A tleap script that builds the chain and sets N, CA, C and O, in Angstrom:
source leaprc.protein.ff14SB
mol = sequence {
  NMET ILE LEU LEU GLU HIE GLY PRO GLY ALA
  ARG PRO VAL ALA PHE ARG GLU PRO HIE ALA
  VAL VAL VAL ALA TRP THR PRO GLU GLU VAL
  ALA PRO ALA LEU ALA ARG LEU ASP GLU ALA
  ARG ALA THR GLY ARG TRP VAL ALA GLY TYR
  LEU SER TYR GLU ALA GLY TYR ALA LEU GLU
  PRO ARG LEU LEU PRO LEU LEU PRO GLU GLY
  ARG VAL HIE PRO LEU LEU SER PHE GLY ILE
  TYR ASP ARG PRO GLU PRO ALA GLN ALA ASP
  LEU GLN LYS PRO ALA ASP ASP VAL GLN LEU
  GLY PRO PHE VAL PRO LEU VAL THR ARG GLN
  ASP TYR GLY ALA ALA PHE ASP LYS VAL ALA
  ALA TYR ILE ARG ALA GLY ASP CYS TYR GLN
  ILE ASN LEU THR PHE PRO LEU GLU ALA SER
  PHE THR GLY THR PRO CALA
}
set mol.1.N position { 99.702 98.117 98.483 }
set mol.1.CA position { 98.854 99.034 98.625 }
set mol.1.C position { 99.459 100.419 98.927 }
set mol.1.O position { 100.570 100.598 99.426 }
set mol.2.N position { 98.547 101.414 98.544 }
set mol.2.CA position { 99.070 102.675 98.712 }
set mol.2.C position { 97.990 103.142 99.929 }
set mol.2.O position { 96.779 102.930 99.860 }
set mol.3.N position { 98.541 103.694 100.848 }
set mol.3.CA position { 97.716 104.411 101.851 }
set mol.3.C position { 97.832 105.841 102.172 }
set mol.3.O position { 98.954 106.283 102.416 }
set mol.4.N position { 97.000 106.471 102.196 }
set mol.4.CA position { 96.441 108.225 102.036 }
set mol.4.C position { 95.966 108.334 103.326 }
set mol.4.O position { 94.778 108.035 103.447 }
set mol.5.N position { 96.608 108.710 104.430 }
set mol.5.CA position { 95.653 109.140 105.593 }
set mol.5.C position { 94.674 110.342 105.283 }
set mol.5.O position { 93.618 110.433 105.908 }
set mol.6.N position { 95.009 111.217 104.365 }
set mol.6.CA position { 94.193 112.231 104.033 }
set mol.6.C position { 93.857 112.319 102.594 }
set mol.6.O position { 94.334 113.247 101.941 }
set mol.7.N position { 92.939 111.282 101.932 }
set mol.7.CA position { 92.797 111.417 100.611 }
set mol.7.C position { 91.738 112.138 100.239 }
set mol.7.O position { 91.443 113.160 100.857 }
set mol.8.N position { 91.172 111.792 99.398 }
set mol.8.CA position { 89.862 112.481 98.650 }
set mol.8.C position { 88.766 112.686 99.739 }
set mol.8.O position { 88.236 111.818 100.433 }
set mol.9.N position { 88.529 114.138 99.731 }
set mol.9.CA position { 87.538 114.426 100.995 }
set mol.9.C position { 88.182 114.307 102.253 }
set mol.9.O position { 87.453 114.139 103.231 }
set mol.10.N position { 89.346 114.358 102.407 }
set mol.10.CA position { 90.017 114.410 103.838 }
set mol.10.C position { 89.849 113.159 104.556 }
set mol.10.O position { 89.990 113.188 105.779 }
set mol.11.N position { 89.556 112.013 103.951 }
set mol.11.CA position { 89.493 110.843 104.882 }
set mol.11.C position { 90.672 109.669 104.493 }
set mol.11.O position { 91.356 109.873 103.490 }
set mol.12.N position { 90.817 108.880 105.013 }
set mol.12.CA position { 91.802 107.829 104.729 }
set mol.12.C position { 91.315 106.856 103.802 }
set mol.12.O position { 90.352 106.195 104.190 }
set mol.13.N position { 91.849 106.582 102.461 }
set mol.13.CA position { 91.942 105.646 101.477 }
set mol.13.C position { 92.947 104.936 101.336 }
set mol.13.O position { 93.979 105.332 101.878 }
set mol.14.N position { 92.968 103.916 100.720 }
set mol.14.CA position { 93.884 102.917 100.222 }
set mol.14.C position { 93.558 102.557 98.738 }
set mol.14.O position { 92.402 102.559 98.313 }
set mol.15.N position { 94.520 102.284 98.066 }
set mol.15.CA position { 94.659 102.043 96.744 }
set mol.15.C position { 95.304 100.330 96.394 }
set mol.15.O position { 96.497 100.028 96.361 }
set mol.16.N position { 94.526 99.712 96.242 }
set mol.16.CA position { 94.880 98.015 96.197 }
set mol.16.C position { 94.550 97.366 94.759 }
set mol.16.O position { 93.607 97.778 94.084 }
set mol.17.N position { 95.181 96.585 94.448 }
set mol.17.CA position { 95.369 95.660 93.262 }
set mol.17.C position { 95.015 96.775 91.971 }
set mol.17.O position { 93.873 97.005 91.574 }
set mol.18.N position { 96.201 97.368 91.454 }
set mol.18.CA position { 96.172 98.216 90.259 }
set mol.18.C position { 95.733 97.413 89.042 }
set mol.18.O position { 96.047 96.232 88.887 }
set mol.19.N position { 94.962 98.140 88.154 }
set mol.19.CA position { 94.937 97.510 86.764 }
set mol.19.C position { 96.464 97.276 86.023 }
set mol.19.O position { 96.886 96.287 85.423 }
set mol.20.N position { 97.009 98.373 86.264 }
set mol.20.CA position { 98.403 98.312 85.690 }
set mol.20.C position { 99.461 99.127 86.456 }
set mol.20.O position { 99.191 100.127 87.121 }
set mol.21.N position { 100.658 98.619 86.306 }
set mol.21.CA position { 101.779 99.476 87.282 }
set mol.21.C position { 102.738 100.150 85.878 }
set mol.21.O position { 103.096 99.501 84.895 }
set mol.22.N position { 102.976 101.473 86.117 }
set mol.22.CA position { 103.623 101.892 85.272 }
set mol.22.C position { 104.986 102.532 85.556 }
set mol.22.O position { 104.949 103.723 85.864 }
set mol.23.N position { 106.195 101.928 85.502 }
set mol.23.CA position { 107.268 102.289 86.045 }
set mol.23.C position { 108.283 102.830 84.991 }
set mol.23.O position { 108.330 102.355 83.857 }
set mol.24.N position { 108.936 103.645 85.329 }
set mol.24.CA position { 110.299 104.445 84.533 }
set mol.24.C position { 111.370 104.223 85.248 }
set mol.24.O position { 111.388 104.480 86.451 }
set mol.25.N position { 112.453 103.692 84.572 }
set mol.25.CA position { 113.874 103.389 85.182 }
set mol.25.C position { 115.006 104.114 84.631 }
set mol.25.O position { 116.051 104.276 85.261 }
set mol.26.N position { 114.771 104.616 83.282 }
set mol.26.CA position { 115.477 105.562 82.656 }
set mol.26.C position { 114.905 106.766 82.098 }
set mol.26.O position { 113.751 106.742 81.671 }
set mol.27.N position { 115.704 107.963 82.055 }
set mol.27.CA position { 115.052 109.235 81.427 }
set mol.27.C position { 114.104 108.982 80.210 }
set mol.27.O position { 112.940 109.381 80.243 }
set mol.28.N position { 114.508 108.456 79.363 }
set mol.28.CA position { 113.637 108.183 77.912 }
set mol.28.C position { 112.401 107.683 78.373 }
set mol.28.O position { 111.411 108.043 77.737 }
set mol.29.N position { 112.228 106.886 79.400 }
set mol.29.CA position { 110.719 106.151 79.873 }
set mol.29.C position { 109.901 107.560 80.749 }
set mol.29.O position { 108.672 107.604 80.685 }
set mol.30.N position { 110.360 108.231 81.229 }
set mol.30.CA position { 109.741 109.204 81.892 }
set mol.30.C position { 108.552 109.823 81.211 }
set mol.30.O position { 107.464 109.751 81.782 }
set mol.31.N position { 108.637 110.330 80.227 }
set mol.31.CA position { 107.821 111.191 79.549 }
set mol.31.C position { 106.681 110.173 78.869 }
set mol.31.O position { 105.501 110.486 79.025 }
set mol.32.N position { 107.008 108.951 78.110 }
set mol.32.CA position { 105.767 108.099 77.944 }
set mol.32.C position { 105.079 107.707 79.199 }
set mol.32.O position { 103.849 107.649 79.221 }
set mol.33.N position { 105.797 107.435 80.244 }
set mol.33.CA position { 104.963 106.915 81.363 }
set mol.33.C position { 104.108 108.217 81.887 }
set mol.33.O position { 102.939 108.078 82.247 }
set mol.34.N position { 104.515 109.005 81.898 }
set mol.34.CA position { 103.546 110.182 82.250 }
set mol.34.C position { 102.508 110.479 81.459 }
set mol.34.O position { 101.557 111.038 82.006 }
set mol.35.N position { 102.431 110.206 80.095 }
set mol.35.CA position { 101.766 110.355 78.985 }
set mol.35.C position { 100.596 109.085 79.253 }
set mol.35.O position { 99.375 109.179 79.131 }
set mol.36.N position { 101.229 108.144 79.570 }
set mol.36.CA position { 100.129 106.842 79.914 }
set mol.36.C position { 99.411 107.132 81.091 }
set mol.36.O position { 98.282 106.645 81.154 }
set mol.37.N position { 99.823 107.841 82.079 }
set mol.37.CA position { 99.195 108.105 83.270 }
set mol.37.C position { 98.026 109.220 82.788 }
set mol.37.O position { 96.864 108.981 83.115 }
set mol.38.N position { 98.287 110.277 82.116 }
set mol.38.CA position { 97.465 111.267 81.833 }
set mol.38.C position { 96.243 110.414 80.984 }
set mol.38.O position { 95.051 110.634 81.197 }
set mol.39.N position { 96.653 109.568 80.148 }
set mol.39.CA position { 95.654 109.077 79.443 }
set mol.39.C position { 94.842 108.015 80.288 }
set mol.39.O position { 93.699 107.734 79.926 }
set mol.40.N position { 95.359 107.458 81.325 }
set mol.40.CA position { 94.429 106.875 82.241 }
set mol.40.C position { 93.480 107.668 83.180 }
set mol.40.O position { 92.333 107.287 83.418 }
set mol.41.N position { 94.112 108.967 83.777 }
set mol.41.CA position { 93.110 109.906 84.196 }
set mol.41.C position { 92.082 110.575 83.269 }
set mol.41.O position { 91.141 111.180 83.783 }
set mol.42.N position { 92.200 110.505 82.013 }
set mol.42.CA position { 91.191 110.881 81.227 }
set mol.42.C position { 90.258 110.059 80.963 }
set mol.42.O position { 89.179 110.441 80.510 }
set mol.43.N position { 90.595 108.539 81.262 }
set mol.43.CA position { 89.218 107.679 81.059 }
set mol.43.C position { 88.670 107.840 82.431 }
set mol.43.O position { 87.592 107.248 82.492 }
set mol.44.N position { 88.972 108.381 83.502 }
set mol.44.CA position { 88.030 108.194 84.626 }
set mol.44.C position { 88.917 107.612 85.866 }
set mol.44.O position { 88.566 107.657 87.045 }
set mol.45.N position { 90.161 107.047 85.362 }
set mol.45.CA position { 90.755 106.041 86.371 }
set mol.45.C position { 91.628 106.894 87.257 }
set mol.45.O position { 91.848 108.053 86.907 }
set mol.46.N position { 92.137 106.430 88.357 }
set mol.46.CA position { 92.703 107.171 89.190 }
set mol.46.C position { 94.297 106.490 89.052 }
set mol.46.O position { 94.523 105.416 88.494 }
set mol.47.N position { 95.287 107.331 89.661 }
set mol.47.CA position { 96.536 106.899 89.666 }
set mol.47.C position { 97.218 107.257 90.920 }
set mol.47.O position { 96.896 108.363 91.356 }
set mol.48.N position { 98.174 106.523 91.681 }
set mol.48.CA position { 98.861 106.348 92.908 }
set mol.48.C position { 100.112 106.090 92.774 }
set mol.48.O position { 100.276 105.170 91.974 }
set mol.49.N position { 101.089 106.506 93.215 }
set mol.49.CA position { 102.407 105.939 93.311 }
set mol.49.C position { 103.346 107.280 93.713 }
set mol.49.O position { 102.959 108.171 94.469 }
set mol.50.N position { 104.652 107.237 93.054 }
set mol.50.CA position { 105.467 108.186 93.307 }
set mol.50.C position { 106.381 108.730 92.112 }
set mol.50.O position { 106.655 107.977 91.178 }
set mol.51.N position { 106.844 110.031 92.152 }
set mol.51.CA position { 107.562 110.652 91.201 }
set mol.51.C position { 109.069 111.008 91.848 }
set mol.51.O position { 109.094 112.064 92.480 }
set mol.52.N position { 110.319 110.265 91.772 }
set mol.52.CA position { 111.299 110.719 92.725 }
set mol.52.C position { 111.853 111.834 92.213 }
set mol.52.O position { 111.738 112.252 91.061 }
set mol.53.N position { 112.498 112.331 93.165 }
set mol.53.CA position { 113.181 113.728 93.011 }
set mol.53.C position { 114.076 113.635 91.692 }
set mol.53.O position { 113.997 114.547 90.868 }
set mol.54.N position { 114.877 112.614 91.488 }
set mol.54.CA position { 115.708 112.564 90.439 }
set mol.54.C position { 114.954 112.475 88.869 }
set mol.54.O position { 115.539 112.823 87.844 }
set mol.55.N position { 113.706 112.002 88.898 }
set mol.55.CA position { 112.800 112.383 87.773 }
set mol.55.C position { 112.953 113.603 87.125 }
set mol.55.O position { 112.910 113.546 85.896 }
set mol.56.N position { 113.130 114.756 87.667 }
set mol.56.CA position { 113.090 116.239 87.360 }
set mol.56.C position { 114.431 116.420 86.301 }
set mol.56.O position { 114.387 117.336 85.481 }
set mol.57.N position { 115.539 115.575 86.348 }
set mol.57.CA position { 116.656 115.738 85.577 }
set mol.57.C position { 116.107 115.264 84.236 }
set mol.57.O position { 116.590 115.783 83.231 }
set mol.58.N position { 115.181 114.365 84.103 }
set mol.58.CA position { 114.730 113.685 82.917 }
set mol.58.C position { 113.754 114.656 82.379 }
set mol.58.O position { 113.452 114.411 81.211 }
set mol.59.N position { 113.123 115.782 82.943 }
set mol.59.CA position { 112.419 116.910 82.396 }
set mol.59.C position { 112.862 117.783 81.929 }
set mol.59.O position { 112.217 118.406 81.086 }
set mol.60.N position { 113.958 118.114 82.245 }
set mol.60.CA position { 114.933 119.274 81.747 }
set mol.60.C position { 115.992 118.703 81.134 }
set mol.60.O position { 116.694 117.966 81.826 }
set mol.61.N position { 116.301 118.884 79.893 }
set mol.61.CA position { 117.159 118.436 79.165 }
set mol.61.C position { 118.565 119.063 79.754 }
set mol.61.O position { 119.542 118.328 79.900 }
set mol.62.N position { 118.606 120.270 80.038 }
set mol.62.CA position { 120.050 120.619 80.454 }
set mol.62.C position { 120.442 120.287 81.910 }
set mol.62.O position { 121.380 120.819 82.504 }
set mol.63.N position { 119.702 119.444 82.364 }
set mol.63.CA position { 119.756 118.709 83.915 }
set mol.63.C position { 120.216 117.159 83.521 }
set mol.63.O position { 120.984 116.548 84.263 }
set mol.64.N position { 119.756 116.639 82.451 }
set mol.64.CA position { 119.983 115.384 82.073 }
set mol.64.C position { 121.433 114.772 82.441 }
set mol.64.O position { 121.543 113.687 83.011 }
set mol.65.N position { 122.629 115.640 82.028 }
set mol.65.CA position { 123.715 115.156 82.320 }
set mol.65.C position { 124.059 114.733 83.691 }
set mol.65.O position { 124.891 113.875 83.984 }
set mol.66.N position { 123.371 115.388 84.458 }
set mol.66.CA position { 123.516 115.598 85.913 }
set mol.66.C position { 122.759 114.499 86.830 }
set mol.66.O position { 122.821 114.569 88.058 }
set mol.67.N position { 122.088 113.550 86.204 }
set mol.67.CA position { 121.167 112.479 86.608 }
set mol.67.C position { 122.051 111.642 87.175 }
set mol.67.O position { 122.769 111.012 86.398 }
set mol.68.N position { 122.217 111.432 88.607 }
set mol.68.CA position { 122.936 110.579 89.533 }
set mol.68.C position { 122.875 109.125 89.068 }
set mol.68.O position { 121.765 108.648 88.830 }
set mol.69.N position { 123.965 108.383 88.919 }
set mol.69.CA position { 123.866 107.080 88.268 }
set mol.69.C position { 123.874 106.344 89.591 }
set mol.69.O position { 123.872 106.943 90.666 }
set mol.70.N position { 123.883 104.822 89.460 }
set mol.70.CA position { 123.497 103.986 90.450 }
set mol.70.C position { 122.399 103.896 91.376 }
set mol.70.O position { 122.395 103.224 92.407 }
set mol.71.N position { 121.253 104.785 90.836 }
set mol.71.CA position { 120.128 104.603 91.437 }
set mol.71.C position { 119.470 103.141 91.792 }
set mol.71.O position { 119.579 102.230 90.971 }
set mol.72.N position { 118.979 102.996 92.685 }
set mol.72.CA position { 118.408 101.752 93.110 }
set mol.72.C position { 116.808 101.533 93.194 }
set mol.72.O position { 116.259 100.469 93.477 }
set mol.73.N position { 116.112 102.876 92.859 }
set mol.73.CA position { 114.785 102.967 92.669 }
set mol.73.C position { 114.638 103.301 91.352 }
set mol.73.O position { 115.531 103.767 90.644 }
set mol.74.N position { 113.042 102.966 90.882 }
set mol.74.CA position { 112.730 103.750 89.510 }
set mol.74.C position { 112.548 105.299 89.732 }
set mol.74.O position { 112.259 105.930 90.749 }
set mol.75.N position { 112.815 105.704 88.440 }
set mol.75.CA position { 112.299 107.363 88.580 }
set mol.75.C position { 110.808 107.741 88.707 }
set mol.75.O position { 110.493 108.897 88.990 }
set mol.76.N position { 109.933 106.822 88.509 }
set mol.76.CA position { 108.658 106.828 88.962 }
set mol.76.C position { 107.736 105.460 88.789 }
set mol.76.O position { 107.666 104.806 87.748 }
set mol.77.N position { 107.213 105.238 89.727 }
set mol.77.CA position { 105.993 104.276 89.715 }
set mol.77.C position { 104.784 104.282 90.268 }
set mol.77.O position { 104.531 104.559 91.441 }
set mol.78.N position { 103.886 103.919 89.268 }
set mol.78.CA position { 102.511 104.547 89.887 }
set mol.78.C position { 101.610 103.169 89.404 }
set mol.78.O position { 101.888 102.443 88.449 }
set mol.79.N position { 100.511 103.026 90.290 }
set mol.79.CA position { 99.538 102.017 89.684 }
set mol.79.C position { 98.190 102.970 89.144 }
set mol.79.O position { 97.868 104.107 89.489 }
set mol.80.N position { 97.563 102.058 88.183 }
set mol.80.CA position { 96.426 102.719 87.814 }
set mol.80.C position { 95.092 101.886 88.482 }
set mol.80.O position { 95.060 100.656 88.447 }
set mol.81.N position { 94.025 102.671 89.078 }
set mol.81.CA position { 93.136 101.905 89.820 }
set mol.81.C position { 91.880 102.573 89.216 }
set mol.81.O position { 91.900 103.572 88.497 }
set mol.82.N position { 90.760 101.870 89.614 }
set mol.82.CA position { 89.554 102.320 89.394 }
set mol.82.C position { 88.819 103.430 90.208 }
set mol.82.O position { 87.962 104.194 89.764 }
set mol.83.N position { 89.390 103.372 91.689 }
set mol.83.CA position { 88.895 104.415 92.565 }
set mol.83.C position { 89.763 104.132 93.772 }
set mol.83.O position { 90.360 103.056 93.791 }
set mol.84.N position { 89.901 104.964 94.769 }
set mol.84.CA position { 90.357 104.763 96.126 }
set mol.84.C position { 89.131 103.779 96.762 }
set mol.84.O position { 87.989 103.661 96.317 }
set mol.85.N position { 89.737 103.100 97.961 }
set mol.85.CA position { 88.626 102.446 98.856 }
set mol.85.C position { 88.810 103.154 100.400 }
set mol.85.O position { 89.839 103.694 100.807 }
set mol.86.N position { 87.812 103.036 100.979 }
set mol.86.CA position { 87.893 103.515 102.448 }
set mol.86.C position { 89.150 102.628 102.934 }
set mol.86.O position { 89.374 101.561 102.362 }
set mol.87.N position { 90.071 103.129 104.125 }
set mol.87.CA position { 90.996 102.526 104.682 }
set mol.87.C position { 90.994 102.943 106.033 }
set mol.87.O position { 92.071 103.069 106.615 }
set mol.88.N position { 89.901 103.178 106.622 }
set mol.88.CA position { 90.138 103.341 108.251 }
set mol.88.C position { 90.551 102.126 108.583 }
set mol.88.O position { 91.632 102.264 109.155 }
set mol.89.N position { 90.230 100.925 108.518 }
set mol.89.CA position { 90.624 99.631 109.409 }
set mol.89.C position { 92.208 99.503 109.049 }
set mol.89.O position { 92.924 98.897 109.846 }
set mol.90.N position { 92.787 100.076 107.831 }
set mol.90.CA position { 94.069 99.986 107.452 }
set mol.90.C position { 94.826 100.950 108.504 }
set mol.90.O position { 96.044 100.864 108.655 }
set mol.91.N position { 94.078 101.823 109.184 }
set mol.91.CA position { 94.709 102.571 110.111 }
set mol.91.C position { 94.940 102.260 111.566 }
set mol.91.O position { 95.701 102.811 112.361 }
set mol.92.N position { 94.147 101.296 111.727 }
set mol.92.CA position { 94.122 100.620 113.183 }
set mol.92.C position { 95.547 99.962 113.210 }
set mol.92.O position { 95.862 99.064 112.429 }
set mol.93.N position { 96.303 100.427 114.074 }
set mol.93.CA position { 97.958 100.110 114.587 }
set mol.93.C position { 98.037 99.709 115.897 }
set mol.93.O position { 97.765 100.503 116.797 }
set mol.94.N position { 98.426 98.403 116.156 }
set mol.94.CA position { 98.767 98.169 117.451 }
set mol.94.C position { 99.828 98.641 117.815 }
set mol.94.O position { 100.880 98.264 117.298 }
set mol.95.N position { 99.794 99.612 118.829 }
set mol.95.CA position { 101.169 100.526 119.217 }
set mol.95.C position { 102.217 99.542 119.937 }
set mol.95.O position { 103.391 99.860 119.750 }
set mol.96.N position { 102.022 98.536 120.635 }
set mol.96.CA position { 102.752 97.352 121.194 }
set mol.96.C position { 103.651 96.839 120.251 }
set mol.96.O position { 104.832 96.615 120.513 }
set mol.97.N position { 103.015 96.605 118.926 }
set mol.97.CA position { 103.635 95.958 117.877 }
set mol.97.C position { 104.576 96.547 116.845 }
set mol.97.O position { 104.996 96.030 115.810 }
set mol.98.N position { 104.801 97.682 117.331 }
set mol.98.CA position { 105.557 98.734 116.457 }
set mol.98.C position { 107.130 99.446 117.096 }
set mol.98.O position { 107.351 100.071 118.133 }
set mol.99.N position { 107.760 99.154 116.310 }
set mol.99.CA position { 109.166 99.633 117.167 }
set mol.99.C position { 110.066 100.359 115.992 }
set mol.99.O position { 110.226 99.839 114.887 }
set mol.100.N position { 110.621 101.602 116.366 }
set mol.100.CA position { 111.643 102.420 115.263 }
set mol.100.C position { 112.912 102.386 116.049 }
set mol.100.O position { 113.081 102.727 117.219 }
set mol.101.N position { 113.808 101.892 115.153 }
set mol.101.CA position { 115.196 101.946 116.139 }
set mol.101.C position { 115.663 103.408 115.785 }
set mol.101.O position { 114.986 104.141 115.064 }
set mol.102.N position { 117.067 103.848 116.432 }
set mol.102.CA position { 117.478 105.170 116.221 }
set mol.102.C position { 117.859 105.376 114.837 }
set mol.102.O position { 118.203 104.383 114.195 }
set mol.103.N position { 117.851 106.565 114.256 }
set mol.103.CA position { 118.064 107.050 113.023 }
set mol.103.C position { 119.519 107.353 113.238 }
set mol.103.O position { 120.091 107.920 114.169 }
set mol.104.N position { 120.091 106.667 111.797 }
set mol.104.CA position { 121.448 106.900 111.763 }
set mol.104.C position { 121.712 107.545 110.415 }
set mol.104.O position { 121.283 107.097 109.352 }
set mol.105.N position { 122.538 108.759 110.565 }
set mol.105.CA position { 122.850 109.342 109.490 }
set mol.105.C position { 123.871 108.544 108.469 }
set mol.105.O position { 124.722 107.727 108.820 }
set mol.106.N position { 123.575 108.988 107.078 }
set mol.106.CA position { 124.530 108.146 106.171 }
set mol.106.C position { 125.313 108.971 105.400 }
set mol.106.O position { 125.801 108.629 104.323 }
set mol.107.N position { 125.482 110.315 106.042 }
set mol.107.CA position { 126.698 110.997 105.681 }
set mol.107.C position { 127.267 111.400 106.905 }
set mol.107.O position { 126.585 111.595 107.912 }
set mol.108.N position { 129.004 111.586 106.838 }
set mol.108.CA position { 129.661 112.145 107.958 }
set mol.108.C position { 129.315 113.591 108.136 }
set mol.108.O position { 128.871 114.367 107.290 }
set mol.109.N position { 129.625 113.826 109.494 }
set mol.109.CA position { 129.377 115.328 110.081 }
set mol.109.C position { 130.320 115.989 109.190 }
set mol.109.O position { 129.894 117.104 108.889 }
set mol.110.N position { 131.594 115.681 108.584 }
set mol.110.CA position { 132.373 116.381 107.865 }
set mol.110.C position { 131.951 116.694 106.593 }
set mol.110.O position { 132.181 117.808 106.122 }
set mol.111.N position { 131.307 115.765 105.927 }
set mol.111.CA position { 130.716 116.112 104.519 }
set mol.111.C position { 129.584 116.660 104.713 }
set mol.111.O position { 129.232 117.262 103.699 }
set mol.112.N position { 128.678 116.745 105.745 }
set mol.112.CA position { 127.640 117.466 105.734 }
set mol.112.C position { 128.057 118.987 106.008 }
set mol.112.O position { 127.417 119.928 105.538 }
set mol.113.N position { 129.024 119.114 106.694 }
set mol.113.CA position { 129.521 120.684 106.784 }
set mol.113.C position { 130.117 121.016 105.654 }
set mol.113.O position { 129.841 122.132 105.216 }
set mol.114.N position { 131.005 120.229 104.940 }
set mol.114.CA position { 131.332 120.820 103.526 }
set mol.114.C position { 130.384 121.162 102.600 }
set mol.114.O position { 130.603 122.040 101.765 }
set mol.115.N position { 128.846 120.266 102.693 }
set mol.115.CA position { 127.834 120.428 101.803 }
set mol.115.C position { 127.206 121.928 102.476 }
set mol.115.O position { 126.732 122.661 101.607 }
set mol.116.N position { 127.161 122.310 103.465 }
set mol.116.CA position { 126.488 123.505 104.193 }
set mol.116.C position { 127.485 124.635 103.820 }
set mol.116.O position { 127.192 125.767 103.437 }
set mol.117.N position { 128.590 124.162 103.988 }
set mol.117.CA position { 129.628 125.451 103.478 }
set mol.117.C position { 129.264 125.969 102.022 }
set mol.117.O position { 129.170 127.183 101.846 }
set mol.118.N position { 129.048 125.052 100.937 }
set mol.118.CA position { 128.949 124.874 99.650 }
set mol.118.C position { 127.485 125.824 99.527 }
set mol.118.O position { 127.475 126.783 98.755 }
set mol.119.N position { 126.418 125.522 100.242 }
set mol.119.CA position { 125.101 126.101 100.336 }
set mol.119.C position { 125.156 127.449 100.495 }
set mol.119.O position { 124.541 128.271 99.816 }
set mol.120.N position { 126.197 127.760 101.762 }
set mol.120.CA position { 126.304 129.181 101.962 }
set mol.120.C position { 126.779 130.060 101.254 }
set mol.120.O position { 126.417 131.235 101.207 }
set mol.121.N position { 127.906 129.374 100.455 }
set mol.121.CA position { 128.585 130.262 99.508 }
set mol.121.C position { 127.785 130.487 98.328 }
set mol.121.O position { 128.056 131.339 97.482 }
set mol.122.N position { 126.777 129.693 98.285 }
set mol.122.CA position { 125.987 129.832 96.893 }
set mol.122.C position { 124.796 130.884 96.953 }
set mol.122.O position { 124.279 131.444 95.986 }
set mol.123.N position { 124.444 131.044 98.416 }
set mol.123.CA position { 123.453 132.148 99.007 }
set mol.123.C position { 124.145 133.419 98.753 }
set mol.123.O position { 123.745 134.276 97.964 }
set mol.124.N position { 125.352 133.498 99.568 }
set mol.124.CA position { 126.347 134.736 99.588 }
set mol.124.C position { 126.551 135.320 97.939 }
set mol.124.O position { 126.309 136.485 97.621 }
set mol.125.N position { 126.960 134.439 97.146 }
set mol.125.CA position { 127.065 134.969 95.903 }
set mol.125.C position { 125.753 135.125 95.341 }
set mol.125.O position { 125.877 135.444 94.159 }
set mol.126.N position { 124.801 135.056 95.612 }
set mol.126.CA position { 123.578 135.370 95.070 }
set mol.126.C position { 123.073 134.590 93.968 }
set mol.126.O position { 122.219 135.015 93.190 }
set mol.127.N position { 123.592 133.471 93.903 }
set mol.127.CA position { 123.093 132.362 92.837 }
set mol.127.C position { 121.715 131.689 93.096 }
set mol.127.O position { 121.052 131.104 92.239 }
set mol.128.N position { 121.393 131.850 94.362 }
set mol.128.CA position { 119.965 131.098 94.860 }
set mol.128.C position { 119.890 131.969 96.135 }
set mol.128.O position { 120.856 132.485 96.698 }
set mol.129.N position { 118.396 132.066 96.559 }
set mol.129.CA position { 118.118 132.408 97.856 }
set mol.129.C position { 117.707 131.658 98.758 }
set mol.129.O position { 117.369 132.186 99.818 }
set mol.130.N position { 117.619 130.314 98.619 }
set mol.130.CA position { 117.062 129.193 99.508 }
set mol.130.C position { 117.801 127.735 98.972 }
set mol.130.O position { 118.118 127.637 97.787 }
set mol.131.N position { 117.984 126.911 99.679 }
set mol.131.CA position { 118.214 125.569 99.421 }
set mol.131.C position { 117.858 124.699 100.433 }
set mol.131.O position { 118.245 124.946 101.576 }
set mol.132.N position { 117.115 123.617 100.182 }
set mol.132.CA position { 116.976 122.934 101.243 }
set mol.132.C position { 118.041 121.540 101.154 }
set mol.132.O position { 118.074 120.711 100.244 }
set mol.133.N position { 118.788 121.576 102.261 }
set mol.133.CA position { 119.883 120.790 102.478 }
set mol.133.C position { 119.694 119.492 103.342 }
set mol.133.O position { 119.924 119.501 104.551 }
set mol.134.N position { 119.310 118.494 102.741 }
set mol.134.CA position { 119.195 117.025 103.323 }
set mol.134.C position { 120.058 116.217 103.286 }
set mol.134.O position { 121.099 116.368 102.648 }
set mol.135.N position { 119.737 115.104 104.046 }
set mol.135.CA position { 120.732 113.893 104.068 }
set mol.135.C position { 120.120 112.621 104.548 }
set mol.135.O position { 119.351 112.585 105.509 }
set mol.136.N position { 120.486 111.558 103.841 }
set mol.136.CA position { 119.464 110.195 104.106 }
set mol.136.C position { 119.903 109.844 105.842 }
set mol.136.O position { 120.967 110.103 106.404 }
set mol.137.N position { 118.723 109.202 106.383 }
set mol.137.CA position { 118.963 108.444 107.393 }
set mol.137.C position { 118.571 107.051 107.240 }
set mol.137.O position { 117.771 106.761 106.351 }
set mol.138.N position { 119.056 106.142 108.026 }
set mol.138.CA position { 118.492 104.965 108.089 }
set mol.138.C position { 118.355 104.426 109.568 }
set mol.138.O position { 119.191 104.675 110.437 }
set mol.139.N position { 117.203 103.650 109.775 }
set mol.139.CA position { 116.610 103.110 111.012 }
set mol.139.C position { 115.794 101.799 110.715 }
set mol.139.O position { 115.236 101.632 109.631 }
set mol.140.N position { 115.756 100.933 111.671 }
set mol.140.CA position { 115.328 99.620 111.735 }
set mol.140.C position { 114.106 99.888 112.167 }
set mol.140.O position { 113.848 100.844 112.897 }
set mol.141.N position { 113.065 98.855 111.639 }
set mol.141.CA position { 111.679 99.032 111.911 }
set mol.141.C position { 111.033 97.828 112.265 }
set mol.141.O position { 111.494 96.907 111.591 }
set mol.142.N position { 110.106 97.439 113.089 }
set mol.142.CA position { 109.285 96.292 113.094 }
set mol.142.C position { 107.782 96.910 113.500 }
set mol.142.O position { 107.415 97.845 114.211 }
set mol.143.N position { 107.128 95.939 112.712 }
set mol.143.CA position { 105.592 96.133 112.686 }
set mol.143.C position { 105.219 96.205 111.618 }
set mol.143.O position { 105.981 95.861 110.715 }
set mol.144.N position { 103.895 96.683 111.316 }
set mol.144.CA position { 103.032 96.801 110.080 }
set mol.144.C position { 103.457 98.382 109.607 }
set mol.144.O position { 103.797 99.307 110.344 }
set mol.145.N position { 103.325 98.374 108.144 }
set mol.145.CA position { 103.419 99.949 107.795 }
set mol.145.C position { 102.521 100.725 108.254 }
set mol.145.O position { 102.970 101.765 108.734 }
set mol.146.N position { 101.150 100.571 108.289 }
set mol.146.CA position { 99.910 101.293 108.851 }
set mol.146.C position { 100.337 101.633 110.212 }
set mol.146.O position { 99.572 102.233 110.968 }
savepdb mol mol.pdb
quit
């Protein structure tokens, strides 16, 4: 299930039970997958899913050699649906049953500092004017996703 708190019409909707799932693991699969999603939309179907940041490497030939190796998630994954369904009931969350543990950075402070210094150097050199420097975090979670 894919839940959107602010779906079409600014109301909560859910996408359940897709007719098909379109997944691309390799760069060569990205363009045909996007074409298949466009075809579905052209016939009145809805698509919901995600396009990973790394899929951008597959869309620009000059960046393709920089595609990170060892990915554990597909470059894109979408379901094809008839329509979204109302999802108000899916948003009822029992607060007592939900717990989020502390966030733990998956990079060291030293590595982040080195990355920040590199970003600052790019900006000072005029190679770019803005960069979003992020890092992964990990946390434990108990409860329902809603």
